[in-house]
C-alpha distance (Angstrom), angle and dihedral (degrees) to the residues before:
residue distance angle dihedral
M1 . . .
H2 3.79 . .
I3 3.82 89.9 .
T4 3.82 90.1 78.4
G5 3.79 98.2 30.9
P6 3.78 145.5 2.6
K7 3.81 115.1 -38.6
E8 3.81 94.5 -126.9
G9 3.80 95.4 29.6
P10 3.79 132.4 98.6
P11 3.82 121.8 -70.3
C12 3.80 113.9 -76.1
K13 3.77 134.8 -154.2
V14 3.79 114.0 -92.7
G15 3.80 111.5 -102.2
V16 3.81 95.9 -134.6
A17 3.79 124.6 51.2
L18 3.79 91.5 -125.2
T19 3.80 96.0 178.8
D20 3.81 90.3 54.7
V21 3.80 91.7 49.7
C22 3.82 92.9 47.7
T23 3.81 91.3 47.5
G24 3.80 87.9 54.1
L25 3.80 90.0 51.6
Y26 3.81 91.3 49.7
A27 3.82 89.1 48.1
H28 3.80 89.7 50.7
G29 3.79 91.1 54.3
A30 3.80 91.7 46.7
I31 3.81 92.1 49.3
M32 3.80 91.9 49.3
A33 3.81 91.7 48.7
A34 3.82 90.5 48.4
L35 3.80 91.1 50.9
V36 3.80 91.5 50.6
Q37 3.80 90.5 49.1
R38 3.81 91.3 47.8
G39 3.78 88.9 52.5
K40 3.81 89.7 54.6
D41 3.80 102.1 45.0
G42 3.82 105.8 6.6
K43 3.83 93.4 -122.2
G44 3.78 125.6 127.5
Q45 3.77 125.5 -123.2
K46 3.80 134.4 -141.2
I47 3.80 113.1 -126.4
D48 3.78 119.4 -158.8
C49 3.81 117.9 -173.1
N50 3.78 123.6 162.5
L51 3.77 135.7 171.1
L52 3.80 97.0 -122.0
A53 3.81 94.5 53.8
T54 3.79 90.0 47.5
Q55 3.79 93.1 50.3
V56 3.79 92.1 49.0
A57 3.81 90.9 47.2
T58 3.79 92.5 50.9
L59 3.82 92.5 48.3
V60 3.81 95.8 49.9
P61 3.84 96.2 75.3
K62 3.82 90.1 50.8
K63 3.79 90.8 50.5
I64 3.79 91.2 49.1
C65 3.81 93.0 47.4
C66 3.80 93.0 47.5
G67 3.79 90.4 48.3
L68 3.79 92.5 49.1
L69 3.79 92.6 47.2
R70 3.78 91.0 49.2
K71 3.79 90.9 49.6
M72 3.82 92.4 46.1
S73 3.80 91.5 49.5
T74 3.80 89.5 64.4
Y75 3.82 89.3 59.5
F76 3.78 99.7 36.7
S77 3.75 130.0 26.9
P78 3.80 117.3 -170.8
F79 3.79 88.0 -152.1
S80 3.79 97.2 53.8
S81 3.78 117.4 119.3
S82 3.80 95.1 -141.3
T83 3.82 116.7 97.9
C-alpha cells in the first residue's frame, strides 16, 4: 500500500479507480462484440455493464488463486525439511 501513501502509515485510498477502468474495458469488449454481430445480422444488441459485476468478476480469480494456494500448501510446504 505504500505506493499511494507512507510505507508505515495507515491504509490509503487507491490512486486509480480500478473498478471504473475495468468496467470501461468490459464495455469496450461488449461494444466490439455487438458491432461484429450487427455486421453479421444487422440487429442491435443490449449492453449491460455495471461496477458491481465488474468488481466481483475481477475478485474471482484472486479468490480462486488464494484457495488453490491454500489447498496446495497442505500438500507441499516450501519450508519443509524433507526432500
